[in-house]
N, C-alpha and C positions, 0 to 999 in steps of 0.2 A: 649578446644580439636579440634584434628586434625582430621578430619576419611579420613581413608586409602581405595583409591578408584582405583588408577592406579597401573599396576602389571607392575615390570619393568622390570622384564626377559621378560618376556612372550612382552612388547615394544620392545622391542631390540634385542628377533627376528622376528621379524615380521618386522621390517627397516631395521634388516642383506644385503640386496640386495642394498636397498637404500644408506646406506652405504661405500658402500663395496669400492668405488671410491676413498674415498675423507681420506677412511681407507687407503689405499694404498700408494695415495701420501704422509701422512704424517710419514709410520712406514718410508718412505724411507733416512727421515731423527731422530726419531723420538729413545730417550733414552730405551733399549732393555728392563732392567729394569721398569721402567715403566708401559711397553707396558704388561709384563708377568704377575704385579697386579697389572692393569688395571682390564685381564681378570680374571683372581681370584676376586676379589672383583664383579663381577655381579652375583656371585652365594655367596654371604656371607649376611644374612642371617639378621645381624642388616646395611648393608646399605643397603640392598633395601630396609629393611621399612625407614630408614631415605629418599634414593631417591624419596619413594613412596609418603611420608607426604609433602618435602618441590615442591615434584613436583606441588601435591593439593597447599600450603600455593602458591606457586605464580602465579597458575594459577589462586587464588578465589583473591586474596591481592597485595601480593608481590609483581607482575608486575607494577599492579597499581602503586601503595605509589614509585614506583620506576620516571617511567615516569613523577608522576605530581612534581616532584622535580630534574628532570631534563629537558635537551633540546637537543634537535635534531643536529646532527654534519649534515652542510649539504654544500654546493658548497656556501651562501650565508647567517650562522652563524655555530659561530667555524669551521672554512672552513682549517685552517690550522690542524686541528684535522683531517677532511675529508677528504685532498687532502691525505695527512697522509695514511690510512686509505686503502689509494685506491694504494697509493704504494707500501706500505706490501703490500698488496693483488695481484697485478702485480706480486709485487717478488718470492710468496711465489705456486702461480698458483688460488690459493683461490680466491671468490667475499666476500669480505667481507658482514657482515649482518649490522643491524641497528647500530649504534655508536652514544652514547649518555652522554655530558658530564653535568654533578652533580653537583646541586648545594650544599651547607651548608656541612653537619659534615657527609658525607662521610666516611663509614670505613677506604676503603680503597685505597689506589690511582689509581689501576687500577683491575676492573674484567670484567670474561667474566659470563653472569648468566643467564639463562632458560629454553632450551631443545635444545638436540642436531638441535631438527628440525625449531627456530626459537628465536635462542641465541642474544641474545641485548649486544654490550660491554662496558661497562661504566668504564669515564676517570673523576675522580674527577679533577675537577677546577685549585687545589692547579698545579696538573702533567703535565696541559698543560700551566700553566705559567710557570714553573719552566723549561722545556724540548727546549730545540731547535727542529730545525723544520726536521732533520734529527734523532733526537733521540726521538723522537715521532712516527716518521717510525719503531724505534725500540722495541719500548712500543706500540703499533699496531700491531706490526708483531708478537711480544711476544700473544697476547689476541689471534691470526687468527693464531698462534699454537693449542689453547685449542679448535678454532671449526674446526679446519683440523685431529686434534688426534679425535676428538668426547669425546672429554671430560665436556662436558657442563654437563651436570648430574652431575657428583661427583663433581666439582666446583663447583656447584649451591646447594648441601648437604655441604661442609662444611662452604661452607658461611651463609646459615643460621643456621646451627645448632651451628656455633658461635657467631653467630650474636642476632639470635632470639633464644635460647636454650628453652625459654619457653614456644612455642607452641610447644613441644613434650612431647613422651613418657620420664621422667626421666629416666628409665635404658635404653633404648636403645641411649640416647646421646655420653658420652664416652666415648659406646665398640664403637662406630660409626664415631666417632669422631677421636680416636686414631690411624684408620686402616685408612679414609680418609686421615687424617694429615702422616702418611707414603707413601701412595703412593702422597698427595701434592708434597711433598719434590721431587719425581722421575720428575715429572712434571712439575717440573719448569725445570729441566737441558733440557730437550723434548722443550719446546718453548721458554724457553733462546737462543735453533737453530734454532728456526723459525725468531727470532731478528735477528741474526746475518744472515740467510738467505738474510731477506726480507729489513738490511740496506748495510747489505755484505762493513764490515770495524769493526774490532773488536774493537778497541780505543770506538768508538759510538755507540756500544753494551757497552763497560762494563762502559761507560759515565751513558750511557742511564738506566742500571742496579743499577748504585752507586745512582743514582737521586729521583729517586722511591723508593730503598729498606732505606734510610739516610732521605727525607725529608729536610727538615733544614739543617742537620747537615751531609750535604754536603758537599765538601770543592767548595767553590769557584774555577772556573776557569776553571771547570771540568774536574781537573786530576785523576781522577778517577784510577789510578796505584796507584800513591802512596796515598790513605784511604784508599784501599784495602793494601795496606804494613801495613799503621796502624794497621786496624783492625785487622789483622792479628794475629802482634807483642801485642796485645789490647786482644787475641784468648790463651794466654800462661798461663795455672793455670786453665781454666773455666772446668767446668766438662761437657766432652761433652756428655755425658748423658741429657743434656738439650734438645740438638738436636731432643726427642724421643717427644717434643711437640714447635716443631717449625713446621710453614705452609712450610716454605721453607729452603731449604738445607742453612746451613749460608752463607752469604754470598761470602766468601773467598772459597772458595770448589764452588758457581755456575761461579766463575769467573775464575778457573781455571780448572775444565770441561771443558767450553765456550772455553780454548784458546784451548785443548787437541783437542772442532770439530773444530776446525778455522783448525790446520795441517791434516786435515784429507781431504784422495782421495774422498771423497762424496760432501766435503763443494770448494774443488778446482774446482774440474768440472761442481757442479749449479755455480759457480761465474765464468764457463770459465777462469782461470787458468791453468798453464803445469800439472799436475798429476804430479809429478816429488816425487816419491817417501813416497805420503802420505799416512796416517793410513788406512785401514780399516774399514769397521763399527764396527765388532767384538774388532779387536783394540782396538777403539775407545771405547767403552761400558765395555770392560777388565778397561782401564786405569780409566777410571770414577767412574767404582763402586769403582772400588778401594781410589778415593780421595773424592766420598759425602755417604762412610760405616758410618752408625750414629759412629758403638762405633769400638774402636782398626784405 
């Protein structure tokens, strides 16, 4: 059993001044529903306990285990991934942290783990082989969205609660997973926006999203829109309540939400386009909230 020595709310209070600028940069494009819920989670006891426990696990064991079965991306090893991280960082105005390529049976295709202080972006080798260079930029932009928006503690807690639940006190796992999953669905909307800002091409961002989500089931030839149309049709009649237990919003919802953001005045401004009647941030968030809501 992991002992809890890390006081998460106190840590957040102490570091508030250090992360304000990065948070402002991320808040420029972040989904308002995600930011609101993230603020509430700081004081939610099951989540705070889970974050304290996973931080302890990360510092004592998990970080070492991850690095032992991964290889750091650099200009000499996994250079495609390294260059993609640099390109995404330039577009987002954020310095990329260490990026590693996970060997073997890593449970997801990409993740950002660790702490807001020392995050590590993990990309499964399968993803590096499946995505082209611009799709890699979108993927790394998505993960940098977690970094830029100070989401790393929450993402790490949810990752280890799902994949290493036996380390934790049983009564805390399910309430924390439900709360963090609700946040994660909204966080993916924020980070999809970061991916689009990074690559500045909606079709590429959607293609990356589909390939990462579907893996081997993704269509050949990069026809992301056709795959999304098929998914939308297949989803008819499926109980929407299942979304409650998803870590990400349904792929079709995410794609529609990203298309809305691509029509925003903010995205037009960030990408140097003429601001011709683009929606305001509030209008975008209102439309996206309707798209991604769990019930109804």
